[in-house]
C-alpha positions in Angstrom: 88.2 87.1 103.1 86.9 84.5 105.5 89.0 85.9 108.4 87.9 89.5 107.9 84.2 88.5 107.6 84.2 87.5 111.3 84.1 91.2 112.2 83.3 93.1 109.0 80.6 92.2 106.5 81.9 91.3 103.0 80.0 94.2 101.4 82.1 96.6 103.6 85.4 95.1 102.4 87.4 96.1 99.3 89.8 93.4 98.1 92.7 94.6 95.9 94.2 92.4 93.2 96.6 92.8 90.3 95.4 91.9 86.8 98.4 89.6 86.1 97.3 87.3 88.9 93.7 86.9 87.5 94.3 83.2 86.7 94.8 82.6 90.5 92.1 84.8 92.0 89.5 84.6 89.2 88.0 81.2 90.3 87.7 82.4 93.9 85.6 85.4 93.0 82.5 83.7 91.5 79.5 85.6 92.7 81.5 88.4 94.4 80.1 91.9 93.8 82.2 94.0 91.5 81.9 96.9 94.0 83.9 94.9 96.5 86.9 94.3 94.2 89.6 96.6 92.9 91.9 95.2 90.2 95.1 97.1 89.6 96.4 97.1 86.0 99.9 96.6 87.3 101.7 96.1 90.7 102.8 99.5 91.9 103.6 98.6 95.5 101.7 98.4 98.8 101.0 102.1 99.2 99.3 102.3 95.8 97.1 99.3 96.6 96.1 100.7 100.0 95.4 104.2 98.6 93.1 102.9 95.9 91.0 100.8 98.2 90.9 103.6 100.8 89.6 106.1 98.2 86.9 103.6 97.1 85.7 103.1 100.7 85.6 106.8 101.3 83.7 107.4 98.1 81.2 104.9 99.2 80.6 107.0 102.3 82.8 105.2 104.9 84.8 107.8 106.9 85.2 105.8 110.1 87.6 103.1 111.2 89.2 100.8 108.6 91.4 97.8 108.9 94.0 96.7 106.3 94.9 93.0 105.9 97.6 91.6 103.7 96.5 88.3 102.1 99.5 86.1 102.7 99.2 85.5 106.4 98.9 82.3 108.4 97.0 82.7 111.7 96.4 79.7 114.0 93.1 81.0 115.4 91.1 83.4 113.3 88.5 84.2 116.0 91.1 85.1 118.6 93.1 87.1 116.1 90.0 89.1 115.0 89.2 89.9 118.6 92.4 92.0 118.6 91.3 93.7 115.4 87.9 94.5 116.9 89.6 96.0 120.0 91.8 98.2 117.7 88.7 99.3 115.6 86.9 100.3 118.8 90.0 102.2 120.1 90.2 104.1 116.8 86.5 104.9 117.0 87.1 106.3 120.5 90.3 108.1 119.5 90.3 108.8 115.7 93.9 110.1 115.8 95.3 106.6 116.5 96.8 104.5 113.7 97.2 101.1 115.3 99.4 98.3 114.0 99.1 94.7 115.3 102.4 93.6 116.7 103.3 89.9 117.0 105.5 88.5 119.8 108.5 87.0 118.0 109.7 83.4 118.3 113.1 84.2 117.0 115.4 86.9 115.5 113.8 86.9 112.1 115.5 89.1 109.5 112.9 88.9 106.8 110.2 90.7 108.8 109.7 94.3 109.8 110.0 95.0 113.5 108.4 97.5 115.8 110.2 99.1 118.7 107.6 100.2 121.2 107.6 103.4 123.2 105.5 104.5 126.1 101.7 103.7 126.5 99.1 105.7 124.7 97.2 108.0 127.0 94.6 105.8 128.8 91.4 107.7 127.7 89.5 104.4 127.5 90.1 100.8 128.8 90.7 99.6 125.2 93.8 101.9 125.0 95.6 100.4 128.0 97.4 97.8 125.9 98.4 100.2 123.1 101.8 101.7 123.0 103.4 104.4 120.9 105.9 103.4 118.2 109.4 104.5 118.8 111.0 103.1 115.7 110.4 100.7 112.7 113.1 98.3 111.7 112.6 96.9 108.2 114.3 93.6 107.5 117.2 94.2 110.0 120.6 92.6 109.9 121.1 89.4 112.0 122.9 91.4 114.7 120.1 94.0 114.9 117.4 91.3 114.7 118.9 89.5 117.7 119.1 92.7 119.7 115.4 93.5 118.9 114.4 89.9 119.9 116.3 90.2 123.2 114.6 93.5 123.9 111.2 92.0 123.3 110.3 94.1 120.3 107.5 93.0 118.1 107.1 91.7 114.6 105.1 94.1 112.4 102.1 92.2 111.0 101.3 95.1 108.7 97.7 94.8 109.8 96.8 98.4 110.3 93.6 100.0 111.9 93.0 103.7 111.5 90.4 106.3 110.8 89.9 106.4 107.0 90.1 110.2 106.6 93.1 110.5 108.9 94.9 107.7 107.2 94.2 109.3 103.8 95.6 112.6 105.0 98.8 110.9 106.2 99.3 109.1 102.8 98.7 112.4 101.0 101.4 114.0 103.2 103.9 111.2 102.7 103.2 110.6 99.0 101.8 113.8 97.5 102.5 112.9 93.9 100.9 109.5 94.2 97.8 111.1 95.9 97.6 113.7 93.2 97.6 111.0 90.5 94.8 109.1 92.1 92.6 112.3 92.5 92.5 112.4 88.7 90.0 109.5 88.9 86.6 111.1 89.2 84.8 108.0 90.5 85.8 104.6 91.8 82.3 103.2 91.3 81.9 103.9 87.6 83.6 100.7 86.4 84.2 101.6 82.8 85.7 105.0 83.3 87.6 103.9 86.4 89.4 101.1 84.6 90.4 103.3 81.7 91.7 106.0 84.2 93.6 103.4 86.2 95.3 102.1 83.0 96.4 105.6 82.1 97.6 106.4 85.6 99.4 103.1 86.2 101.3 103.2 82.9 103.8 105.7 84.3 103.3 105.4 88.0 106.4 104.6 90.1 106.1 101.9 92.8 105.5 103.1 96.3 106.0 101.0 99.4 103.9 101.8 102.4 106.4 100.6 105.0 109.3 102.6 103.5 107.4 105.8 102.5 104.8 106.1 105.3 105.6 103.9 108.4 109.4 104.6 108.5 109.0 108.3 107.6 106.4 109.0 110.2 106.8 106.5 113.1 105.3 109.1 115.6 102.0 108.8 113.8 101.6 105.1 114.7 100.9 103.0 117.8 101.0 99.2 118.4 98.7 96.7 120.0 100.4 93.4 121.0 98.7 90.2 119.7 98.5 87.3 122.2 97.1 83.8 122.1 97.7 83.0 118.4 100.6 81.9 116.2 101.2 84.1 113.1 103.4 83.9 110.1 103.9 85.7 106.8 103.8 82.9 104.1 106.0 84.7 101.6 108.8 82.2 102.0 108.8 78.4 101.5 110.5 77.8 104.9 107.7 79.6 106.7 105.0 78.0 104.6 106.3 74.5 105.5 106.5 75.5 109.2 102.9 76.7 109.2 101.7 73.5 107.6 103.7 71.5 110.2 102.2 73.5 113.1 98.7 73.1 111.8 98.7 69.4 111.4 99.3 69.4 107.6 96.9 72.0 106.4 96.6 75.7 106.2 93.5 77.3 107.7 91.6 79.0 104.9 92.5 76.5 102.2 92.7 77.9 98.7 92.2 81.4 100.0 95.8 81.6 101.2 97.4 81.6 97.7 100.9 83.0 98.4 101.5 84.1 94.8 98.8 86.7 95.1 100.1 89.7 97.0 96.7 91.4 97.6 95.1 93.4 100.3 91.7 93.6 101.9 90.7 96.9 103.5 87.6 96.8 105.6 85.4 99.5 107.2 83.6 98.8 110.4 80.3 100.6 110.9 79.0 102.2 114.1 76.5 99.4 114.7 79.1 96.7 114.7 81.4 98.8 117.0 78.5 99.3 119.5 77.7 95.6 119.4 81.3 94.7 120.2 81.5 97.3 123.0 78.4 95.8 124.6 79.8 92.2 124.3 83.0 93.4 126.1 81.1 95.3 128.8 82.4 98.7 127.7 80.5 101.9 128.3 
């Protein structure tokens, strides 16, 4: 929440939780507006969480660029990292067809991460697009042999931080997961709290889990591009070994304090308005 607020105001950010984790996230949400929170009755996978938040943002009138952030990340410098997110948001504003993942330069042949094999550069219609490459292939948790090959070929870790136009991303999810999309369109409103919660309980009762990486990224790699992240260390904290390494690298503390609770697999999805985009363009000297 603190990291995303560097670029996107909290009132433009939807945070997705799962009801079973309420004892963890409840104390952190004191004073948070209910309109900025989406609590799932059950965990039904990453695609389900993203779709719910995306529909809420669109219902609230946001149809421009959005950024998706998993909660369990360690970043050594939030400000530097969010500059890359800002650059991706501006690129999507300029070229709405882009769906940009942030790729991390690996420090070893990690087998527990997803990897991105880059293709050629995206057409340079704007200076912001010069560093962005097409995605050739996604490799999800490869074998040690494949991970070593990907590392030697300077492929990138998939941070799973995705920046895209809200409506175009919604269309892709509907194409990849039509049954899931159909179930969610049964909810008439995401802002009417009482009816929404009842509808969500009904839908989630028999809803199969849907993984965004498997069902969307891997199935449609040609829809995505990648922006390499430089100048920061990054880690997914979903493993005790990586958590201890992050603590060691950061002098014994994790930036963000209690907000990085690894038991909570939640997402924040944020929408950047035109005013913020224009401010960023001016600060970078872009026309």
